[in-house]
Each structure stands twice: as C-alpha cells, then as structure tokens.
C-alpha positions in Angstrom: -24.8 -6.2 19.5 -25.6 -8.5 22.5 -23.8 -8.9 25.7 -22.3 -5.4 26.0 -23.6 -3.1 28.7 -24.2 0.5 27.8 -21.9 3.2 29.2 -22.2 6.6 27.6 -23.5 6.5 24.0 -27.1 5.9 22.9 -27.9 4.4 19.5 -29.1 7.8 18.2 -27.6 10.2 15.7 -27.6 13.0 18.3 -25.8 10.9 20.9 -23.3 9.4 18.5 -22.5 12.8 16.9 -20.4 13.5 20.0 -17.9 10.8 19.0 -15.2 11.7 16.5 -12.1 9.9 15.2 -9.5 9.8 18.0 -6.2 11.8 17.8 -4.1 8.7 17.2 -6.1 7.9 14.0 -5.6 11.5 12.7 -1.9 11.3 13.5 -1.3 7.8 12.1 -1.8 8.6 8.4 -0.8 5.2 7.1 -2.3 1.8 7.7 -2.2 -1.7 6.1 -5.2 -3.8 5.1 -4.9 -7.6 4.7 -7.3 -9.4 2.4 -6.9 -13.2 2.9 -9.3 -16.1 2.7 -10.4 -19.1 0.7 -10.3 -16.9 -2.4 -6.5 -16.9 -2.0 -6.5 -20.6 -3.1 -7.7 -19.9 -6.7 -6.1 -16.5 -6.5 -7.6 -15.6 -9.9 -9.1 -12.5 -11.5 -8.7 -10.7 -14.8 -6.5 -7.8 -13.7 -7.3 -5.4 -16.6 -11.1 -6.1 -16.6 -13.3 -3.3 -15.1 -15.5 -5.9 -13.2 -13.7 -9.2 -13.1 -10.6 -7.7 -11.6 -11.0 -8.6 -7.8 -9.7 -12.0 -6.8 -11.7 -11.9 -3.5 -14.9 -11.8 -5.5 -14.0 -15.2 -7.2 -17.0 -17.1 -5.9 -19.5 -14.4 -6.9 -18.0 -14.0 -10.4 -18.1 -17.8 -10.8 -21.9 -17.9 -10.0 -23.0 -15.2 -12.4 -22.8 -15.4 -16.2 -21.7 -12.3 -18.2 -25.2 -12.1 -19.9 -26.8 -11.8 -16.5 -24.6 -8.9 -15.6 -25.2 -7.2 -18.9 -29.0 -7.4 -18.2 -28.7 -6.3 -14.6 -25.9 -3.7 -14.6 -26.2 -0.8 -17.1 -22.8 -0.2 -18.7 -21.3 -3.6 -17.9 -19.0 -4.6 -20.7 -17.9 -8.2 -21.3 -14.4 -7.0 -22.2 -13.2 -10.5 -22.9 -15.7 -10.7 -25.8 -18.5 -13.1 -26.6 -20.1 -15.2 -23.9 -16.9 -16.5 -22.5 -16.7 -16.7 -18.7 -13.0 -16.4 -17.6 -13.7 -17.7 -14.0 -15.5 -20.8 -15.2 -12.8 -21.5 -17.7 -10.1 -21.1 -15.1 -11.9 -23.2 -12.5 -12.6 -26.1 -15.0 -8.9 -26.1 -16.0 -7.5 -25.8 -12.5 -9.9 -27.7 -10.3 -12.5 -29.5 -12.4 -16.3 -29.1 -12.6 -17.1 -31.2 -9.5 -15.1 -28.9 -7.2 -17.1 -26.1 -5.7 -15.9 -22.9 -4.0 -16.5 -24.4 -0.5 -14.4 -27.4 -1.4 -11.5 -25.0 -1.7 -11.8 -23.9 1.9 -9.7 -26.8 3.2 -7.1 -26.2 0.6 -6.4 -22.9 2.3 -3.8 -24.3 4.7 -1.9 -21.2 5.9 1.1 -23.6 6.2 3.7 -20.9 6.2 1.8 -18.2 8.0 3.7 -16.4 10.7 1.7 -13.5 12.2 4.7 -12.0 13.8 6.5 -11.8 10.5 3.5 -9.9 9.1 3.5 -7.5 12.0 7.3 -7.0 11.6 6.9 -6.3 7.8 4.1 -3.8 8.4 6.3 -2.1 11.0 9.1 -1.9 8.5 6.7 -0.2 6.1 6.1 2.6 8.5 2.4 1.7 9.0 0.7 2.8 12.3 -2.3 0.5 12.1 -3.6 -2.6 10.3 -7.0 -3.8 9.3 -7.6 -7.5 8.8 -10.5 -8.8 6.7 -12.1 -10.8 9.5 -15.1 -11.9 7.3 -15.6 -11.2 3.6 -18.8 -11.7 1.6 -18.2 -15.4 1.3 -19.2 -15.6 5.0 -16.0 -17.5 6.2 -15.2 -16.1 9.6 -11.4 -15.9 10.4 -12.1 -16.7 14.1 -13.9 -19.4 16.0 -17.4 -18.0 15.9 -20.2 -19.3 18.0 -23.0 -18.4 15.5 -21.8 -20.7 12.7 -19.4 -23.5 11.9 -18.3 -21.6 8.8 -15.1 -20.4 10.4 -11.3 -21.1 10.4 -11.4 -22.8 13.8 -13.1 -25.8 12.1 -12.3 -25.2 8.4 -9.3 -24.4 6.3 -6.3 -23.4 8.5 -8.0 -24.6 11.7 -6.6 -21.5 13.5 -7.9 -18.4 15.1 -6.5 -16.0 12.4 -8.0 -12.9 14.1 -6.7 -13.9 17.5 -3.2 -14.8 16.4 -2.7 -11.6 14.4 -4.2 -9.4 17.1 -1.9 -11.0 19.7 1.2 -10.4 17.5 0.2 -6.8 16.9 -0.3 -6.2 20.6 3.4 -6.6 21.1 4.1 -3.9 18.5 3.2 -0.2 18.0 0.5 -1.2 15.5 -3.1 -0.7 16.4 -5.5 -3.4 15.0 -8.7 -2.9 13.1 -11.2 -5.5 11.8 -13.0 -5.5 8.5 -16.5 -7.0 8.6 -18.7 -7.6 5.6 -22.3 -6.9 6.6 -23.8 -8.8 3.7 -22.9 -12.3 2.5 -23.6 -13.4 -1.1 -25.1 -16.8 -0.4 -26.1 -17.1 3.3 -29.4 -19.0 3.3 -30.8 -17.1 6.4 -33.6 -14.8 5.5 -32.5 -11.2 5.4 -34.6 -8.1 5.4 -33.8 -4.6 4.2 -31.3 -3.8 1.5 -27.5 -3.9 1.3 -25.2 -2.0 -1.0 -26.9 0.8 -2.8 -29.7 1.2 -5.3 -27.6 3.9 -6.9 -24.9 1.3 -7.6 -26.6 -1.4 -9.8 -23.7 -3.8 -9.4 -24.0 -3.9 -5.6 -27.8 -4.0 -5.8 -27.5 -7.0 -8.1 -24.9 -8.7 -6.0 -26.5 -8.4 -2.6 -30.2 -7.8 -2.9 -31.2 -10.9 -4.9 -31.6 -14.2 -2.9 -29.3 -16.8 -4.3 -28.4 -20.3 -3.1 -24.9 -21.4 -3.6 -24.6 -23.8 -6.5 -22.3 -25.8 -8.6 -21.5 -23.2 -11.3 -21.3 -25.8 -14.0 -24.4 -28.0 -13.3 -26.6 -25.4 -11.6 -27.1 -27.9 -8.7 -27.7 -26.3 -5.3 -24.8 -27.1 -2.9 -24.5 -26.7 0.9 -23.3 -23.5 2.5 -20.6 -25.2 4.4 -20.7 -24.9 8.1 -24.0 -23.1 8.1 -26.2 -23.3 11.2 -29.8 -22.3 10.5 -31.0 -19.2 12.5 -34.2 -17.2 12.2 -32.8 -13.8 11.3 -29.6 -12.8 9.6 -28.9 -9.5 11.4 -30.2 -10.4 14.9 -28.9 -14.0 15.0 -25.7 -13.8 13.0 -24.3 -10.3 12.3 -24.9 -8.8 15.8 -23.5 -11.8 17.7 -20.5 -12.0 15.5 -19.7 -8.4 16.0 -20.1 -8.8 19.7 -17.6 -11.6 19.6 -15.0 -9.5 17.7 -15.3 -6.6 20.0 -15.3 -8.6 23.3 -12.6 -11.0 22.4 -10.2 -9.0 20.3 -10.8 -5.4 21.4 -10.2 -3.7 18.0 -9.3 -0.1 17.6 -11.2 0.1 14.3 -14.3 -1.5 13.0 -14.2 -1.3 9.2 -17.5 -2.3 7.7 -18.2 -3.1 4.1 -21.4 -2.9 2.1 -23.8 -0.9 4.3 -27.4 -1.9 4.6 -30.7 -0.8 6.0 -29.9 0.9 9.3 -33.1 -0.2 11.0 -32.7 -3.9 10.0 -29.0 -4.1 10.9 -29.4 -1.9 14.0 -26.4 0.0 12.7 -26.3 2.8 15.3 -26.7 0.2 18.1 -23.7 -1.7 16.7 -21.7 1.6 16.7 -22.9 2.7 20.2 -22.1 -0.8 21.7 -18.6 -0.7 20.2 -17.9 2.8 21.6 -19.3 1.9 25.0 -17.3 -1.4 25.3 -14.1 0.3 24.1 -14.3 3.1 26.7 -12.9 0.5 29.1 -10.6 -1.5 26.8 -9.4 1.2 24.4 -9.5 4.5 26.4 -7.3 6.2 23.8 -10.3 6.0 21.4 -11.7 3.9 18.6 -13.1 4.6 15.1 -15.7 3.2 12.6 -15.9 3.9 8.9 -19.0 5.0 7.0 -20.3 1.6 5.9 -22.2 0.3 9.0 -25.4 1.5 7.5 -26.8 3.8 4.8 -27.1 6.7 7.3 -25.4 5.3 10.4 -22.9 7.3 12.4 -19.3 7.2 11.2 -16.0 8.7 12.3 -14.4 8.7 8.8 -15.3 8.1 5.2 -13.8 5.3 3.1 -12.8 5.9 -0.6 -11.6 2.9 -2.6 -9.0 3.8 -5.2 -10.3 7.4 -4.8 -7.5 9.4 -3.1 -7.3 12.0 -5.9 -11.1 12.5 -5.9 -11.5 13.1 -2.1 -11.9 16.8 -1.3 -9.6 18.5 1.1 -12.5 19.5 3.3 -15.7 17.6 4.0 -17.9 16.7 6.9 -15.9 13.7 7.9 -12.2 12.9 7.9 -11.4 10.4 5.1 -9.3 7.4 4.4 -8.3 6.3 0.9 -8.1 2.6 0.5 -6.3 0.9 -2.4 -4.3 -2.2 -3.2 -0.7 -2.3 -4.4 -2.1 -3.7 -7.6 -5.6 -4.1 -9.1 -6.9 -6.7 -6.7 -7.3 -6.8 -2.9 -7.1 -10.6 -2.7 -3.9 -12.2 -4.1 -4.2 -12.6 -7.9 -1.8 -15.0 -9.7 -2.6 -13.2 -13.0 -1.3 -9.8 -11.7 2.2 -9.4 -13.2 4.7 -7.0 -11.5 4.1 -4.3 -14.2 0.5 -4.1 -13.0 1.6 -3.2 -9.4 2.2 0.4 -8.4 5.9 1.1 -7.9 7.3 2.3 -4.6 7.5 5.8 -6.1 3.9 5.7 -7.2 2.7 4.4 -3.8 4.6 7.2 -2.0 3.0 9.7 -4.3 -0.5 8.2 -3.5 0.4 8.4 0.3 1.6 12.0 0.0 -1.4 13.1 -2.1 -3.8 11.6 0.4 -2.1 13.1 3.4 -1.9 16.5 1.7 -5.7 16.4 1.4 -6.0 15.7 5.1 -6.6 11.9 4.8 -5.1 8.6 5.8 -4.0 5.9 3.3 -5.0 2.3 4.0 -2.9 0.2 1.6 -3.9 -3.4 1.0 -1.7 -6.5 0.7 -3.0 -9.9 -0.5 -1.1 -12.8 0.9 -0.9 -16.2 -0.8 -3.0 -19.1 0.5 0.0 -20.4 2.5 0.3 -17.1 4.4 3.3 -15.7 2.7 3.2 -12.2 1.3 4.6 -12.1 -2.3 8.0 -10.6 -2.6 6.9 -7.9 -5.0 4.4 -6.6 -2.4 6.8 -6.9 0.5 9.6 -5.0 -1.4 7.2 -2.1 -2.0 6.2 -2.0 1.6 9.8 -1.9 2.7 10.5 0.8 0.1 7.7 3.0 1.6 9.2 2.4 5.0 12.7 3.5 3.9 11.1 6.7 2.5 9.1 7.4 5.7 12.2 6.9 7.8 13.6 10.0 6.1 10.5 11.9 5.4 8.0 10.8 8.0 7.9 14.2 9.7 6.0 15.4 6.6 3.4 12.7 7.1 2.8 11.6 10.7 0.7 14.0 12.6 0.5 16.4 9.7 -2.4 18.5 8.5 -3.4 20.1 5.2 -1.8 23.4 4.1 -3.6 26.3 2.3 -3.8 24.1 -0.8 -3.0 20.4 -1.1 -1.4 20.4 -4.5 0.3 22.5 -7.2 0.8 20.4 -10.3 2.8 17.4 -9.1 3.9 19.1 -5.9 2.2 18.3 -2.6 2.1 20.3 0.7 1.6 19.5 4.4 2.0 21.3 7.7 3.9 19.0 10.0 3.1 18.3 13.7 5.9 20.8 14.4 4.1 23.6 12.5 6.6 23.7 9.7 5.8 23.6 6.0 6.7 20.5 4.0 6.8 20.5 0.2 7.0 17.1 -1.7 7.8 16.9 -5.4 9.0 14.2 -7.9 12.7 14.3 -8.7 13.8 15.1 -12.2 16.3 17.2 -14.2 14.9 20.6 -13.2 17.4 22.7 -11.3 14.6 24.7 -9.5 11.3 24.0 -7.8 8.7 26.7 -7.7 5.7 26.7 -5.4 3.1 29.3 -4.2 3.6 31.2 -1.1 0.8 30.3 1.4 -0.9 32.1 4.2 -1.4 29.3 6.8 2.4 29.0 7.1 3.7 32.2 5.5 6.9 31.6 3.4 9.0 34.7 3.9 12.5 35.8 3.1 15.0 34.9 5.7 13.5 31.5 6.4 15.4 28.2 5.9 14.7 25.6 3.3 16.2 22.1 3.7 16.0 18.9 1.7 15.3 16.0 4.0 18.0 13.4 3.8 20.5 15.8 2.4 23.1 17.6 4.5 24.0 20.5 2.2 22.5 24.0 2.4 19.9 25.1 -0.1 19.5 28.6 -1.6 16.1 30.0 -2.4 14.3 33.3 -3.1 10.9 34.7 -3.4 9.7 35.9 -6.8 6.3 37.6 -6.6 4.0 35.1 -5.0 6.2 32.1 -5.6 9.1 30.6 -3.7 11.9 29.4 -5.9 14.3 26.8 -4.5 17.6 25.8 -6.2 17.8 22.0 -6.1 21.2 20.3 -5.5 22.8 17.9 -7.9 21.9 14.8 -5.9 20.0 11.6 -6.5 17.3 12.6 -4.0 16.2 15.6 -6.1 17.4 14.7 -9.6 16.9 11.0 -10.3 13.7 10.6 -12.3 11.5 7.7 -11.2 12.6 7.8 -7.6 10.1 8.6 -4.8 9.2 12.2 -4.0 11.8 14.4 -2.3 10.7 16.6 0.5 11.7 20.2 1.4 11.2 21.6 4.9 10.6 25.3 5.4 11.4 26.9 8.8 10.6 30.5 9.5 13.6 32.7 10.3 12.7 33.3 13.9 12.1 29.5 14.5 15.3 28.6 12.7 17.3 30.9 15.0 15.9 29.2 18.1 16.7 25.6 16.9 
C-alpha cells in the first residue's frame, strides 16, 4: 500500500502476530454487511441451486456455460437439467442479447438511496458495526478511485457510495468496515500468483483462468468499461486502491475476499500499512479478516453460512457471515419463504455468540437503494429482541459448553450465566450445571422481559427451571427466550 508511512508494524509474521482483534470487535458481536452493486440491476439468481444461487455472481454465471463447469468443477450438478443456462435465458428475456453486463452499470441509479436511513435501520437492528462491499469481483469501485475509471463517481449512481455511507455512520455508534475483493473476474491487467484456492475447484476455475469480458451470446470480446491499462494488477491497482480506502475513509475493518498469493499481493504489507495508518486515526483498534492472502496475518476468521460448524475454540476469533436469504446480492427470485425468519436469525446469532463468535448478517438492497421490506422487518425484529436480551450477547463470552440440544449458553459481561432456548409447550427447561459459572442452590433465575419470579431446583447435575405461562416462554415459533442466573451472594448485593 503506497503513501502510508510505517509506524510500528513490519510486514512480517512475527511483527504482525502482536496485533489482535480489538476489544470493541469482541464486544460488538453483531454486524451488518451490505452487498450492493450493478448486479442489483438484474437481481437474478436461482435461489435453490447449489451454485447459481448468488445474485452478486450474475456476470460470472452469465459468462460460463454449465458444461464448462461440469468439466472444471468435480461434483458440479446442473440442477436445472439439460444444457439450459438460467442466466442467459433470463438476460435474453429481460434485456436482450445486445446488452452486456457493463451496459447495466448505468441502470444502477440509486435514485432512492438515503445512507442515513440505512444507518438508522442498522442501529434499530442492534448492530454495532457495518461492512460495505466497496468492490466486488466485477471490479466496480464504489468510490472515486484514481487507479481506474471503473467507479461510481463516473458510472452508475455518480456518487461516492463509500464516502456517503461512512459519513452517515460517523454520526452514529456504528463502526464501519470495507469489503474489498482481491481478485476480479475479467480485469485485463496481467496478474501473477493464484487467487482462491486449489483445494476449491470452483474458485480455482473462477479466478485463475484468464478471461476477457465478452458478450455471452455472441462470444465477442467487449470492453472492460472504465479500464485504464496498468502494468501490474497488484502493484498498480490493488495496493493503490486499498491505500485510497484507508486514507480517505479510515475504516475500522478491512474485510478481504478471495485470498491470493501473499508474495504477489504483498498481503502482509497491506495489513501492516493498515495497522500503522490506523494507529493515528483509529486508536481504539482495527481488524482484518483471514482473506488478505493464503498465509497472511489475520485478526479473525470468516465463515460463510458456517456458524454451526465453527469450533468454540481455535487459534483466531471467528465471525460467521450469512445472508438473510440464500443470496448476498438482492435476488428478485427469492420469495419470502426462502428468507430466514426473525426467530431463525436470532437463533443463528445466539448460536454464533455461544461459540465465542460474531455474526455478520448481510442485506442486499435493490438497485434504487431501498432495502426490501422483508429484510428490514427481520432486522427490526432482531433489534427488538436485542433490546430485551442484549445483555446475553454484547460483551459476552463462551461458557463451559456452547450448546445442549437447542439451548445455548453465554457468560455476560457482568459475569452472570445466560441460557437461551426456543419457546414451546414444555413447562420446564433443564440444562447442565457448569463449572465456569457454577449454578448452585440459592441462586436467582430470571426470565428477561418478564417481571414474575421463577422457581427452580437442582437435580443431580442439571438445573430445572419452571417456566411461566407467558408468550415469551411458551409461544412456539417466537425467538429464543433468555434466562439469567445470578449467584446467591451476588443477588443479595444487587
């Protein structure tokens, strides 16, 4: 990253190992990712398809025939049958064969976009940070970049999306992170090294084979709109763009996607420069995820749709990342029954937090900048739940065990035990007695959001709590209810 003077960190593993995720990141627990770009114009994917399900990959899907994927990616299934190509069929019907993906950029108008309304909504959701996709693999930068004319200052919305959202968030409690795709599908600049992973044939196929953008119907090569020729992709494009993002917008998180060869991308140099620049502008600390390079330093690991698979203990803290539905970018084909309900999203949040992680929940706005009501309603539902039960989430840590069946456990910032379970007809809740926060006779068990007293007892190595006849604990399908246990000596002092 050019233009940033070194302060304390060197681009070596030993030096960077001294940097860890800051306290605010550990305490935040819940963030929002926003995936918005030209792909929000077609807003099309096959929501139940194992590969064609991500609307933000529209351009790549359109360029690659199913038979190519079958040859390149072991196990790929053309679930729609035959040689049909759903993206070509949709594009022909919606836009015509003469319209290319880059022709759609100027149809991305953001006419109704109000960054302050987004920030207000994310605050209502109870999120503590947001991560904006500043550049996806289509190469369109959402800020006026000096390295290319392929950016939203000149194309599409003709606005500094990153700048406006960052400014709106600065007037709120939300911290801002920026997602940056290291590799672009069709950038003509020569690129050395690898991106993605050889262990993942799909990413190897998508990012390690040189392809020119083309008209998907005629095969004719088409311009990479806004492209300015440079000699080297990493040195002349990636590093300067990241320097722009850090210097102009001062993010609290750099969230990379698709790692590449560390030496080629100078991954640890990127990370060190970010830390050094942020020592002045973000003294409370910054963080990077684990996708700056194959072996680059990271402060936390990223799992997509993997909250239940992430272990409670591992070398790095972790963040589970998932969408409300099946796609990160807005997908017109995604019906409401394919979206997770508020109760399901609360369960994902609590499961992640119980394992010691953070949840980064994605929203996909429409091309005009509005967030679909079904997504917004779920965000507000999470916020209402957190307003009552947030003490079990914010600043919490894992207990002796994260889960017992459908029950989840955390230790709050106040040191008390929190027990979250789905409501239902059962009159009692049983859970194991732990050691980190011993559950002992004489302690007090309360139901958050309920004023009445609860009775409970210990049977062997289990606590047994009598649940009241109330909607919070007994209405099936509602979000998790949360019990709080306070030891007897603490309860007397409160």
